C-alpha positions in Angstrom: 80.4 74.7 124.6 81.0 71.5 123.6 84.4 71.7 121.3 84.9 68.7 118.3 87.4 68.5 116.0 87.1 67.7 112.0 88.8 64.8 112.6 86.2 63.8 115.2 83.0 64.8 112.4 84.7 62.9 109.6 85.7 59.4 111.5 83.4 59.4 114.8 80.2 61.5 114.1 78.5 58.1 116.3 80.9 59.8 119.6 79.7 63.1 119.0 76.1 61.9 119.3 76.8 60.4 122.5 78.7 63.5 123.9 75.7 65.7 122.7 73.1 63.3 124.1 74.7 62.4 127.6 73.2 63.8 131.0 75.9 66.4 130.7 75.9 67.0 127.3 72.0 67.8 127.2 73.1 71.1 129.3 75.4 72.3 126.6 73.7 74.8 124.0 76.8 75.4 121.8 78.7 73.6 119.8 82.3 74.7 118.6 83.8 73.6 115.7 87.4 75.8 116.0 89.7 76.9 113.7 88.7 75.5 110.4 91.3 75.5 107.5 90.6 74.5 103.5 88.1 72.7 102.1 84.9 71.7 104.7 82.4 69.5 103.5 80.8 67.0 105.7 76.6 66.1 104.7 76.4 64.6 108.4 76.8 68.3 110.5 74.4 70.2 107.6 72.0 67.4 108.7 72.5 67.9 112.5 72.6 72.1 111.5 68.9 72.1 111.0 67.5 68.7 112.3 64.7 69.0 115.1 66.4 66.7 117.2 69.4 64.9 117.5 68.9 61.0 118.5 71.7 58.0 119.3 72.5 56.2 122.0 73.4 57.3 124.9 76.7 56.4 127.1 75.6 53.5 129.4 71.8 53.2 127.5 70.5 50.0 126.3 68.4 52.0 123.9 68.1 54.8 121.2 67.8 58.4 123.2 67.5 61.8 121.8 67.4 65.6 122.7 66.2 68.7 120.5 67.8 70.4 119.0 68.4 73.9 120.5 72.1 74.2 120.1 73.8 76.8 118.5 76.4 75.4 115.9 79.6 77.8 115.6 82.4 77.4 113.6 85.7 79.4 113.3 87.9 80.1 110.5 90.4 82.7 108.7 89.0 81.6 105.2 87.8 77.9 105.3 85.5 77.0 102.2 82.3 74.9 102.7 80.1 73.6 100.5 77.2 74.9 98.8 74.3 73.0 101.6 76.9 74.7 104.6 76.9 77.7 103.5 73.0 77.8 102.7 72.5 76.8 106.2 75.3 79.2 107.6 75.0 83.2 109.1 78.9 84.6 108.9 80.0 87.2 111.4 83.2 88.9 110.6 84.9 90.6 113.5 86.8 93.6 112.5 90.4 94.3 112.9 90.9 96.3 115.6 92.7 99.8 115.0 94.9 99.3 118.0 96.4 95.8 119.8 94.9 95.7 123.0 96.0 93.7 125.5 94.4 91.2 127.4 91.3 91.7 125.1 89.3 88.4 125.7 90.3 89.3 129.6 88.1 92.3 129.3 85.5 91.6 127.3 85.1 88.1 129.1 84.7 90.4 132.7 82.3 93.3 131.0 80.2 90.3 130.3 80.4 88.5 133.9 79.5 92.0 135.2 76.6 93.3 133.0 74.9 89.8 132.2 71.8 89.8 132.8 71.3 93.7 131.4 72.8 92.4 128.4 70.2 89.7 128.3 67.5 92.3 129.6 68.9 94.4 125.9 68.4 91.3 124.1 64.5 90.5 125.1 63.8 93.9 124.8 65.0 94.5 121.2 63.9 91.6 120.2 60.1 92.0 121.6 60.0 95.2 120.4 61.0 94.7 116.6 58.3 95.1 114.1 59.1 92.9 110.9 60.0 95.3 107.8 57.9 94.7 104.4 61.0 93.0 102.8 61.2 89.9 101.4 63.5 87.4 103.2 66.9 86.7 101.5 68.0 83.2 103.1 66.5 79.9 103.8 65.6 80.8 107.4 63.1 83.4 106.8 61.4 83.3 110.6 65.3 83.5 112.1 65.9 86.3 109.4 62.8 88.1 110.2 62.5 87.8 113.8 66.0 88.2 115.0 68.5 89.5 112.3 66.4 92.4 111.4 65.4 93.1 115.3 69.3 93.2 116.0 70.0 95.2 112.7 67.6 98.3 114.0 66.4 99.4 111.0 66.4 98.8 106.9 69.3 100.2 105.6 71.6 98.8 108.3 69.8 95.0 107.3 70.1 95.5 103.6 73.9 96.0 104.4 74.1 93.5 106.6 72.5 91.4 104.0 74.6 92.1 100.8 78.0 91.7 103.4 76.1 87.9 103.8 75.4 87.0 100.3 79.4 88.1 99.3 80.4 85.8 102.3 78.7 83.1 101.3 79.9 83.4 97.7 83.4 83.8 99.0 83.1 80.8 101.3 81.3 78.4 98.8 83.6 76.4 96.9 81.1 74.8 94.8 80.2 78.3 93.3 83.9 78.3 92.0 83.7 75.0 91.2 80.7 76.0 88.9 82.4 78.8 87.5 85.3 76.6 86.1 82.7 74.2 84.9 81.2 76.6 82.8 84.5 78.3 81.5 85.8 74.2 80.7 82.5 73.6 78.8 81.7 76.7 76.9 85.3 76.3 75.7 85.3 72.9 74.6 81.8 73.2 72.7 83.5 76.3 70.7 86.2 74.1 69.2 83.1 71.8 68.0 82.4 72.7 64.1 79.0 74.8 63.6 78.2 74.9 67.5 77.7 78.1 69.4 78.2 78.1 73.2 76.4 81.0 73.3 73.8 80.5 71.0 72.8 77.1 71.2 71.3 74.5 73.4 73.6 71.6 73.2 73.2 67.7 74.7 76.9 66.8 75.7 76.5 62.8 76.0 78.1 62.0 79.6 81.0 60.3 77.6 81.9 63.6 76.1 81.8 65.3 79.3 83.7 63.0 81.4 86.6 63.5 78.4 86.5 67.2 78.8 86.0 67.1 82.8 88.4 64.6 84.0 91.5 66.4 85.0 89.3 69.8 86.1 89.4 69.1 89.7 90.8 66.7 92.5 87.4 65.1 92.5 85.2 63.4 89.6 82.8 65.5 88.6 79.9 64.5 87.2 76.2 65.3 84.9 74.5 65.0 87.9 76.8 68.0 89.5 75.7 70.3 86.6 71.9 69.6 87.3 72.9 70.3 91.3 74.6 73.6 90.2 71.4 74.6 88.1 68.5 74.1 90.9 70.7 75.5 93.8 70.7 79.0 91.3 74.1 79.1 90.8 74.0 79.2 86.7 71.2 79.1 84.1 73.7 77.1 81.7 72.3 73.5 82.4 68.9 72.0 82.5 68.1 71.1 86.3 66.1 68.3 85.4 67.2 66.2 81.9 69.4 63.1 82.5 68.4 61.8 79.2 67.9 63.0 75.5 66.3 63.0 73.1 63.1 62.4 74.9 61.8 59.6 73.0 62.9 56.5 74.0 62.8 54.9 70.4 65.4 57.6 69.2 68.9 56.1 68.5 70.6 59.3 69.5 68.9 59.0 73.2 71.7 59.2 75.7 72.5 60.0 79.3 74.0 63.4 79.5 73.5 67.3 80.4 71.8 69.6 78.4 73.8 73.0 77.7 71.3 76.3 77.6 73.2 79.0 75.6 72.8 82.3 77.4 71.1 83.7 73.9 69.6 80.6 73.2 66.5 80.6 70.7 64.2 78.4 69.0 62.7 74.4 69.7 66.0 72.4 68.9 68.9 71.3 70.5 72.2 69.8 69.0 73.5 66.7 70.2 77.9 66.1 70.5 79.5 63.3 71.6 82.7 61.1 71.3 83.4 58.9 68.1 86.8 57.5 68.1 87.9 59.7 70.7 87.1 62.7 68.9 84.5 65.2 69.9 81.9 66.2 67.3 78.2 66.3 66.5 75.8 63.7 66.4 72.4 65.2 65.5 70.1 67.2 67.0 66.4 66.8 67.9 63.4 68.8 69.7 63.9 70.9 72.9 62.3 73.2 74.3 63.9 75.5 77.1 61.6 75.6 80.1 62.6 79.1 81.6 64.5 81.5 79.5 68.5 81.5 80.9 70.1 84.8 81.9 73.5 85.6 81.3 
């Protein structure tokens, strides 16, 4: 495999591309990012994983070159936290701790593979070719891989359903943005409850962006924005934010119209939203306006 480090990804992505499209790099089908720790956010890797081709300037080349993205991207970790984009593009494989400490385990496994390599390939081809897809809706964004490969390797529907449930748990535990979303919801709910006349569970509330910033400025190590709330809603992590509305009221002639984010209480009904903002650094109601919930939220 081609081994790359977190530092290489963050600081020298162009050099990685050069390695991948070089004459020797084209022969490699695996990229290994070993021993990730902490939180890992990287848009470049997320894009590479699902790109059809990888392109760049190859070493000693005068122009642009490319290779098909027939690479399996492997990350190893004992508990790294990924962002939503990376968790959505990943399948998680957990290794069970052995019942007893087996010395020379790596050597034994590698020796078995060397001895039985062709038989292993034959078994894989046989399993994949004989598989008849289950009549079950795909649970990930990679429907073809899930249907043709994951189902086949599971062997039966019960095992497949168990694997999918474990995959969901792994994605949730690895997704740092899901934790951020839950913390953000708790923060907004508590602050809304402190405003006289606001019920976080029963009301729809337009939160001006200045008030949102005031409430969340010390919540995380990074700055969080109203757009993050809409992104959380679009990713299906919460029903508590309108995923599209960025200015409200809708009428451009309204004196109350400001940028912000719409909070949707789990028991909200009716066709109006209350509006809250800062006045002399004190949160309070500024008015209300017509608002229709586009989709009923669930708790």
